[in-house]
N, CA, C and O atoms as a GROMACS GRO file, in nm:
protein
  352
    1MET      N    1  17.635   1.468  12.866
    1MET     CA    2  17.618   1.338  12.763
    1MET      C    3  17.733   1.231  12.711
    1MET      O    4  17.851   1.245  12.680
    2GLU      N    5  17.671   1.152  12.716
    2GLU     CA    6  17.790   1.054  12.697
    2GLU      C    7  17.744   0.964  12.625
    2GLU      O    8  17.654   0.888  12.662
    3ILE      N    9  17.813   0.961  12.482
    3ILE     CA   10  17.778   0.819  12.379
    3ILE      C   11  17.862   0.738  12.366
    3ILE      O   12  17.978   0.769  12.393
    4LYS      N   13  17.834   0.623  12.325
    4LYS     CA   14  17.966   0.530  12.348
    4LYS      C   15  17.891   0.420  12.245
    4LYS      O   16  17.793   0.355  12.280
    5ILE      N   17  17.970   0.409  12.078
    5ILE     CA   18  17.913   0.319  12.006
    5ILE      C   19  17.956   0.162  12.040
    5ILE      O   20  18.060   0.131  12.097
    6VAL      N   21  17.885   0.097  12.008
    6VAL     CA   22  17.816  -0.057  12.066
    6VAL      C   23  17.847  -0.149  11.976
    6VAL      O   24  17.891  -0.261  12.002
    7GLU      N   25  17.815  -0.081  11.816
    7GLU     CA   26  17.863  -0.182  11.715
    7GLU      C   27  17.838  -0.077  11.577
    7GLU      O   28  17.777   0.030  11.576
    8GLU      N   29  17.903  -0.140  11.473
    8GLU     CA   30  17.906   0.002  11.396
    8GLU      C   31  17.971  -0.145  11.224
    8GLU      O   32  18.083  -0.186  11.195
    9LYS      N   33  17.871  -0.165  11.177
    9LYS     CA   34  17.847  -0.215  11.068
    9LYS      C   35  17.827  -0.162  10.945
    9LYS      O   36  17.746  -0.072  10.972
   10GLY      N   37  17.850  -0.156  10.805
   10GLY     CA   38  17.799  -0.076  10.740
   10GLY      C   39  17.704   0.011  10.733
   10GLY      O   40  17.740   0.119  10.780
   11ASN      N   41  17.577   0.010  10.685
   11ASN     CA   42  17.515   0.120  10.724
   11ASN      C   43  17.411   0.115  10.898
   11ASN      O   44  17.307   0.176  10.927
   12ARG      N   45  17.461   0.057  10.949
   12ARG     CA   46  17.367   0.059  11.085
   12ARG      C   47  17.495   0.083  11.177
   12ARG      O   48  17.609   0.036  11.176
   13LEU      N   49  17.431   0.172  11.254
   13LEU     CA   50  17.527   0.206  11.401
   13LEU      C   51  17.421   0.196  11.521
   13LEU      O   52  17.322   0.266  11.543
   14GLU      N   53  17.461   0.110  11.578
   14GLU     CA   54  17.440   0.080  11.746
   14GLU      C   55  17.521   0.186  11.844
   14GLU      O   56  17.643   0.178  11.862
   15PHE      N   57  17.435   0.290  11.908
   15PHE     CA   58  17.516   0.335  12.060
   15PHE      C   59  17.430   0.360  12.185
   15PHE      O   60  17.307   0.351  12.192
   16GLU      N   61  17.509   0.391  12.273
   16GLU     CA   62  17.464   0.361  12.422
   16GLU      C   63  17.469   0.513  12.479
   16GLU      O   64  17.571   0.580  12.497
   17ILE      N   65  17.377   0.539  12.495
   17ILE     CA   66  17.370   0.700  12.510
   17ILE      C   67  17.288   0.703  12.677
   17ILE      O   68  17.198   0.632  12.723
   18ASP      N   69  17.382   0.844  12.749
   18ASP     CA   70  17.307   0.843  12.893
   18ASP      C   71  17.206   0.956  12.890
   18ASP      O   72  17.262   1.063  12.910
   19GLU      N   73  17.098   0.965  12.875
   19GLU     CA   74  17.014   1.029  12.812
   19GLU      C   75  16.878   0.977  12.803
   19GLU      O   76  16.853   0.865  12.758
   20ASN      N   77  16.775   1.072  12.852
   20ASN     CA   78  16.667   0.986  12.896
   20ASN      C   79  16.551   0.970  12.830
   20ASN      O   80  16.520   1.089  12.819
   21THR      N   81  16.462   0.909  12.775
   21THR     CA   82  16.386   0.860  12.633
   21THR      C   83  16.318   1.001  12.580
   21THR      O   84  16.308   1.026  12.460
   22GLY      N   85  16.271   1.096  12.691
   22GLY     CA   86  16.226   1.224  12.584
   22GLY      C   87  16.307   1.268  12.490
   22GLY      O   88  16.276   1.334  12.390
   23PHE      N   89  16.407   1.235  12.520
   23PHE     CA   90  16.530   1.324  12.416
   23PHE      C   91  16.543   1.232  12.271
   23PHE      O   92  16.547   1.270  12.154
   24LEU      N   93  16.548   1.082  12.333
   24LEU     CA   94  16.546   0.980  12.226
   24LEU      C   95  16.481   0.988  12.114
   24LEU      O   96  16.509   0.978  11.995
   25ASN      N   97  16.327   1.021  12.221
   25ASN     CA   98  16.220   1.020  12.096
   25ASN      C   99  16.226   1.151  12.002
   25ASN      O  100  16.181   1.146  11.888
   26ALA      N  101  16.281   1.261  12.050
   26ALA     CA  102  16.293   1.352  11.984
   26ALA      C  103  16.421   1.332  11.839
   26ALA      O  104  16.413   1.371  11.722
   27LEU      N  105  16.499   1.278  11.890
   27LEU     CA  106  16.593   1.236  11.803
   27LEU      C  107  16.551   1.134  11.708
   27LEU      O  108  16.558   1.170  11.591
   28LYS      N  109  16.516   1.038  11.726
   28LYS     CA  110  16.418   0.952  11.680
   28LYS      C  111  16.294   1.024  11.565
   28LYS      O  112  16.285   1.007  11.444
   29LYS      N  113  16.247   1.070  11.616
   29LYS     CA  114  16.143   1.138  11.500
   29LYS      C  115  16.206   1.238  11.410
   29LYS      O  116  16.167   1.268  11.297
   30GLU      N  117  16.352   1.307  11.497
   30GLU     CA  118  16.434   1.372  11.357
   30GLU      C  119  16.497   1.297  11.280
   30GLU      O  120  16.497   1.300  11.157
   31LEU      N  121  16.547   1.235  11.344
   31LEU     CA  122  16.614   1.102  11.242
   31LEU      C  123  16.496   1.068  11.074
   31LEU      O  124  16.499   1.088  10.953
   32LEU      N  125  16.406   1.008  11.176
   32LEU     CA  126  16.313   0.965  11.038
   32LEU      C  127  16.248   1.089  10.961
   32LEU      O  128  16.164   1.074  10.873
   33ASN      N  129  16.281   1.176  10.992
   33ASN     CA  130  16.284   1.285  10.855
   33ASN      C  131  16.321   1.303  10.764
   33ASN      O  132  16.278   1.375  10.674
   34ASP      N  133  16.446   1.215  10.774
   34ASP     CA  134  16.584   1.231  10.688
   34ASP      C  135  16.518   1.096  10.583
   34ASP      O  136  16.440   1.006  10.615
   35ASP      N  137  16.566   1.116  10.488
   35ASP     CA  138  16.453   0.994  10.315
   35ASP      C  139  16.593   0.926  10.385
   35ASP      O  140  16.593   0.839  10.472
   36ASN      N  141  16.670   0.967  10.346
   36ASN     CA  142  16.817   0.860  10.374
   36ASN      C  143  16.838   0.782  10.503
   36ASN      O  144  16.949   0.757  10.550
   37VAL      N  145  16.728   0.748  10.555
   37VAL     CA  146  16.730   0.687  10.694
   37VAL      C  147  16.673   0.576  10.694
   37VAL      O  148  16.571   0.628  10.647
   38LYS      N  149  16.648   0.488  10.702
   38LYS     CA  150  16.590   0.340  10.696
   38LYS      C  151  16.527   0.314  10.821
   38LYS      O  152  16.406   0.293  10.817
   39VAL      N  153  16.601   0.310  10.963
   39VAL     CA  154  16.571   0.248  11.048
   39VAL      C  155  16.651   0.372  11.161
   39VAL      O  156  16.768   0.410  11.156
   40ALA      N  157  16.546   0.416  11.256
   40ALA     CA  158  16.578   0.498  11.383
   40ALA      C  159  16.463   0.447  11.509
   40ALA      O  160  16.345   0.475  11.530
   41THR      N  161  16.575   0.348  11.586
   41THR     CA  162  16.474   0.338  11.685
   41THR      C  163  16.554   0.367  11.834
   41THR      O  164  16.649   0.445  11.844
   42TYR      N  165  16.509   0.304  11.926
   42TYR     CA  166  16.546   0.304  12.077
   42TYR      C  167  16.513   0.212  12.136
   42TYR      O  168  16.402   0.177  12.095
   43PHE      N  169  16.569   0.113  12.259
   43PHE     CA  170  16.560   0.043  12.317
   43PHE      C  171  16.587   0.087  12.477
   43PHE      O  172  16.666   0.181  12.481
   44VAL      N  173  16.556   0.059  12.565
   44VAL     CA  174  16.584   0.032  12.747
   44VAL      C  175  16.542  -0.112  12.791
   44VAL      O  176  16.422  -0.137  12.776
   45LYS      N  177  16.626  -0.217  12.846
   45LYS     CA  178  16.582  -0.351  12.876
   45LYS      C  179  16.525  -0.306  12.990
   45LYS      O  180  16.439  -0.385  13.031
   46HIS      N  181  16.543  -0.190  13.073
   46HIS     CA  182  16.452  -0.197  13.227
   46HIS      C  183  16.527  -0.036  13.247
   46HIS      O  184  16.647  -0.012  13.244
   47PRO      N  185  16.402   0.070  13.272
   47PRO     CA  186  16.419   0.160  13.316
   47PRO      C  187  16.515   0.204  13.434
   47PRO      O  188  16.565   0.317  13.440
   48LEU      N  189  16.530   0.136  13.498
   48LEU     CA  190  16.657   0.107  13.633
   48LEU      C  191  16.757   0.051  13.626
   48LEU      O  192  16.843   0.065  13.713
   49VAL      N  193  16.769  -0.010  13.543
   49VAL     CA  194  16.900  -0.114  13.479
   49VAL      C  195  16.938  -0.100  13.327
   49VAL      O  196  16.877  -0.140  13.228
   50GLY      N  197  17.088  -0.014  13.337
   50GLY     CA  198  17.179  -0.027  13.222
   50GLY      C  199  17.082   0.167  13.166
   50GLY      O  200  17.004   0.250  13.212
   51LYS      N  201  17.158   0.143  13.055
   51LYS     CA  202  17.172   0.248  12.938
   51LYS      C  203  17.072   0.249  12.846
   51LYS      O  204  17.044   0.131  12.822
   52PRO      N  205  16.993   0.337  12.772
   52PRO     CA  206  16.920   0.327  12.663
   52PRO      C  207  17.003   0.337  12.551
   52PRO      O  208  17.062   0.443  12.534
   53LYS      N  209  17.016   0.252  12.476
   53LYS     CA  210  17.053   0.226  12.318
   53LYS      C  211  16.993   0.275  12.189
   53LYS      O  212  16.873   0.263  12.214
   54MET      N  213  16.999   0.309  12.102
   54MET     CA  214  17.006   0.374  11.971
   54MET      C  215  17.027   0.277  11.884
   54MET      O  216  17.117   0.195  11.903
   55ILE      N  217  16.925   0.272  11.747
   55ILE     CA  218  16.969   0.204  11.655
   55ILE      C  219  16.944   0.304  11.501
   55ILE      O  220  16.849   0.373  11.462
   56VAL      N  221  17.061   0.275  11.450
   56VAL     CA  222  17.005   0.409  11.311
   56VAL      C  223  17.075   0.303  11.194
   56VAL      O  224  17.177   0.237  11.210
   57GLU      N  225  16.997   0.307  11.088
   57GLU     CA  226  17.021   0.263  10.984
   57GLU      C  227  16.986   0.333  10.884
   57GLU      O  228  16.870   0.365  10.860
   58ALA      N  229  17.116   0.371  10.796
   58ALA     CA  230  17.119   0.501  10.676
   58ALA      C  231  17.196   0.451  10.587
   58ALA      O  232  17.255   0.343  10.594
   59ASP      N  233  17.198   0.533  10.496
   59ASP     CA  234  17.283   0.538  10.413
   59ASP      C  235  17.401   0.595  10.442
   59ASP      O  236  17.477   0.574  10.347
   60ASP      N  237  17.449   0.651  10.519
   60ASP     CA  238  17.568   0.693  10.604
   60ASP      C  239  17.489   0.754  10.752
   60ASP      O  240  17.419   0.856  10.758
   61PRO      N  241  17.528   0.643  10.884
   61PRO     CA  242  17.446   0.671  10.954
   61PRO      C  243  17.510   0.807  11.083
   61PRO      O  244  17.456   0.880  11.165
   62ARG      N  245  17.639   0.784  11.040
   62ARG     CA  246  17.688   0.921  11.106
   62ARG      C  247  17.651   1.066  11.079
   62ARG      O  248  17.609   1.145  11.163
   63LYS      N  249  17.669   1.086  10.973
   63LYS     CA  250  17.596   1.181  10.884
   63LYS      C  251  17.460   1.208  10.914
   63LYS      O  252  17.424   1.324  10.935
   64ALA      N  253  17.375   1.107  10.919
   64ALA     CA  254  17.254   1.112  10.936
   64ALA      C  255  17.213   1.197  11.089
   64ALA      O  256  17.134   1.287  11.118
   65LEU      N  257  17.309   1.120  11.158
   65LEU     CA  258  17.257   1.121  11.330
   65LEU      C  259  17.326   1.279  11.350
   65LEU      O  260  17.280   1.363  11.428
   66ASN      N  261  17.439   1.299  11.267
   66ASN     CA  262  17.471   1.470  11.270
   66ASN      C  263  17.372   1.595  11.234
   66ASN      O  264  17.371   1.712  11.274
   67ALA      N  265  17.284   1.516  11.135
   67ALA     CA  266  17.232   1.631  11.036
   67ALA      C  267  17.140   1.613  11.152
   67ALA      O  268  17.140   1.725  11.203
   68ALA      N  269  17.057   1.533  11.228
   68ALA     CA  270  16.964   1.528  11.298
   68ALA      C  271  16.980   1.639  11.430
   68ALA      O  272  16.910   1.736  11.457
   69ALA      N  273  17.090   1.589  11.495
   69ALA     CA  274  17.128   1.689  11.632
   69ALA      C  275  17.154   1.826  11.613
   69ALA      O  276  17.157   1.899  11.712
   70ASN      N  277  17.181   1.893  11.453
   70ASN     CA  278  17.190   2.029  11.424
   70ASN      C  279  17.021   2.090  11.407
   70ASN      O  280  16.975   2.200  11.439
   71ARG      N  281  16.969   1.996  11.357
   71ARG     CA  282  16.818   2.050  11.340
   71ARG      C  283  16.762   2.058  11.461
   71ARG      O  284  16.685   2.150  11.490
   72LEU      N  285  16.796   1.957  11.551
   72LEU     CA  286  16.693   1.953  11.663
   72LEU      C  287  16.765   2.047  11.709
   72LEU      O  288  16.693   2.138  11.750
   73LYS      N  289  16.941   2.081  11.730
   73LYS     CA  290  16.974   2.238  11.823
   73LYS      C  291  16.904   2.360  11.726
   73LYS      O  292  16.851   2.431  11.811
   74LYS      N  293  16.884   2.402  11.636
   74LYS     CA  294  16.852   2.516  11.576
   74LYS      C  295  16.678   2.494  11.628
   74LYS      O  296  16.625   2.594  11.675
   75LEU      N  297  16.618   2.403  11.622
   75LEU     CA  298  16.457   2.406  11.673
   75LEU      C  299  16.465   2.462  11.820
   75LEU      O  300  16.398   2.557  11.860
   76ASN      N  301  16.574   2.376  11.911
   76ASN     CA  302  16.546   2.448  12.070
   76ASN      C  303  16.630   2.552  12.099
   76ASN      O  304  16.653   2.603  12.209
   77ASP      N  305  16.689   2.590  11.946
   77ASP     CA  306  16.764   2.814  11.984
   77ASP      C  307  16.626   2.831  11.924
   77ASP      O  308  16.568   2.881  12.020
   78LYS      N  309  16.555   2.824  11.850
   78LYS     CA  310  16.445   2.926  11.803
   78LYS      C  311  16.349   2.900  11.933
   78LYS      O  312  16.331   3.004  11.997
   79PHE      N  313  16.298   2.811  11.974
   79PHE     CA  314  16.162   2.825  12.111
   79PHE      C  315  16.220   2.908  12.193
   79PHE      O  316  16.164   3.016  12.211
   80ALA      N  317  16.392   2.872  12.287
   80ALA     CA  318  16.445   2.948  12.363
   80ALA      C  319  16.428   3.090  12.336
   80ALA      O  320  16.390   3.165  12.425
   81GLU      N  321  16.460   3.140  12.196
   81GLU     CA  322  16.441   3.276  12.202
   81GLU      C  323  16.272   3.311  12.192
   81GLU      O  324  16.231   3.424  12.218
   82GLU      N  325  16.189   3.209  12.154
   82GLU     CA  326  16.038   3.257  12.164
   82GLU      C  327  16.024   3.286  12.276
   82GLU      O  328  16.001   3.402  12.308
   83VAL      N  329  16.037   3.182  12.373
   83VAL     CA  330  16.026   3.214  12.518
   83VAL      C  331  16.058   3.308  12.614
   83VAL      O  332  16.004   3.329  12.723
   84LYS      N  333  16.199   3.391  12.536
   84LYS     CA  334  16.242   3.467  12.598
   84LYS      C  335  16.143   3.638  12.548
   84LYS      O  336  16.131   3.744  12.608
   85LYS      N  337  16.101   3.600  12.440
   85LYS     CA  338  16.039   3.734  12.402
   85LYS      C  339  15.912   3.726  12.486
   85LYS      O  340  15.876   3.834  12.534
   86GLU      N  341  15.836   3.618  12.515
   86GLU     CA  342  15.717   3.569  12.585
   86GLU      C  343  15.706   3.624  12.707
   86GLU      O  344  15.607   3.682  12.750
   87ILE      N  345  15.790   3.608  12.753
   87ILE     CA  346  15.847   3.609  12.916
   87ILE      C  347  15.929   3.716  12.904
   87ILE      O  348  16.017   3.717  12.817
   88LYS      N  349  15.911   3.826  12.994
   88LYS     CA  350  15.979   3.945  12.945
   88LYS      C  351  15.983   3.934  13.106
   88LYS      O  352  16.039   4.020  13.173
   0.00000   0.00000   0.00000
């Protein structure tokens, strides 16, 4: 996964990410669970052209993004454990 910072000004971070919208939707939802995040959204100019861009506005957008990614990782790990238990 490749992340490229497009713009960072004050409490706003915009980055381009080489990932599908399913992942971005999960990240957006997790970011919005954080009370310090004011805006979390993404857009794709066209599905066949370019990479999706995500915008995060928060007290500390880098910290919020890192925390959301860690929460998603824990959730994914828990899901993987449950699948392994059920499918032996």
